[in-house]
N, C-alpha and C positions, 0 to 999 in steps of 0.2 A: 755346533759341536763338531762339524766336519773338520775343523782345524786341529782336532785333538785325536790321538790314537792310543788305544790300550794295546800293549804288547806283552806277551809272555816273555819273561827274561830267562834266557837259557843260561846265562852266566853274568855274575856281577863284575867280573874282571874286565869287561868291555864297556861298562856303563859308568859315566861320570855322575856320581851322586854326592860329591863333596859339598856342593852348595846346599843340598837338602840336609845333610848331616849338620853342617854349620848352623843353618837356620833353626833346625829342631833343637840343637843344644842351646841356642840363644833363648829359646822359649822354655827351656828347662826340661826338655825331653832327651833321654839318652838312648832310646830304643833303636834309632837308626845307626848310631855308633855301634851298638851291640850287634845289629844286623850285619854290618861290615865285618866286625871282629869274628863273629860266629861263622860267617861265610868263609873268611880267609883261613880260619883254623880248622874248618871242616865240621864244626859242631852242628851247624844247621845250614844246609845248602838247598833246602826245599826240593830235594831230589828223590824222595820216596814216592811210591805209587800214590797218586792223588794229591801230591804236594806241588805247589807252583808259586812262583814269585812274578808279580806283574808290575809294569810301569805304565804311567800315563805321560805321553810326550806332547808338547805343543808343536805348532807348525814348523818351528825352527829346529825341531828334534831334541829340545831340551827336556830332560826328565822333570816333571812338575809334581808327580805324586807316585807313591809306591805302596804296595801291600802284598801280603802273601798268605798262603794257607798251608798249614801243617796238619798231620795227624796229631790230635790233642795229646801232648805228653803227660797230661794229668789224668787221663781217662784210660781205663782198661779196654775200651771199645774203639777199634780202628775205624768205625763209622762215625766217630765224632771228630770233626775238623775244627781247627782253631785259627781264627783270623789273627795274623801277626804283622807287626811292623807297619801298620797302616798310617800313612802320613800324606797330607796334601799341603803344598807350599802355601804360605799365608796369602800371597797375592791371587791365588786361584780358588780360595775358599768361598763358599756360599754362592757358587755359580753353577752347581749341578755336576761338577767334574768329579768330586768325591763319590757321588751317587753313580756316575758312569763307571768309574773304576770298580766300586764295590759290587755293582750289578753284574759285571763280567765275572768277578771272582765267585759270586754266588751261583751264577749259571753254570760255571765249570765245576763248582763244588758238588752240585746235585748229582753228578755222575759217580761220585765216590763216597759221599757222606750222607747220613740221615739227619744230622744236626750240625750247625755251625755255632761255635761259642767264641767269646772274646772277653777281654778285660779292659775296661777303661776307668779312669779315675777323674775324668773331667766332665763338667756339666755339658759342655759343648759336644763332647763325644757321645754322651748319653742321649742327647736330643737328636743327634745325627743318626745313630744306630736305631733308635726307636722309630724314627721317621721312615726307616726302611723295613720295618716289621719285626725287628729284634725285640724280644721281651726282656724286661729288666728283672731278672731273678737269678740268684746265685745257686741254682740247683745242680750245676756242674762244678767240679772242683776248680778253684782259682779263676772263676769266671763271674762276670757281672751281668752278662747278657747272653741270650741264645736265640737261634732261629731254627725252627723245624723246616727241613727241606722237603718233607713229604707234601705231595699235592701242590707243588709250586709250578 
């Protein structure tokens, strides 16, 4: 795994993610396109306290995975974080790299949030998130899974 590096992305304007957007659209996902649009128009820049956007890069410096955390916009509690726009390139799935990226996000989230929530509508996503300790319950608005960050 030493060939791969997780980096906090300070700005999307200097990162080439067109290949990930294209690939995700081919799979029927639109959330990376929305990530770019929301970032460009200022709707979501992952720049509030506790919010961050992360990229996972291969040894050539190519972005192969991305994911972020926001204050959950569906909760009235600023201690609820929401995993957003998490995507791993098809060629790098099932190799532990998604786990590597999400583990970094979770570790950083512990400093700001008491719980992390997400929404997924795929069986593959469900299996991935539950393998990392997320519970499949929709007790938080617009969420399918949550992870308590206490005692981690």
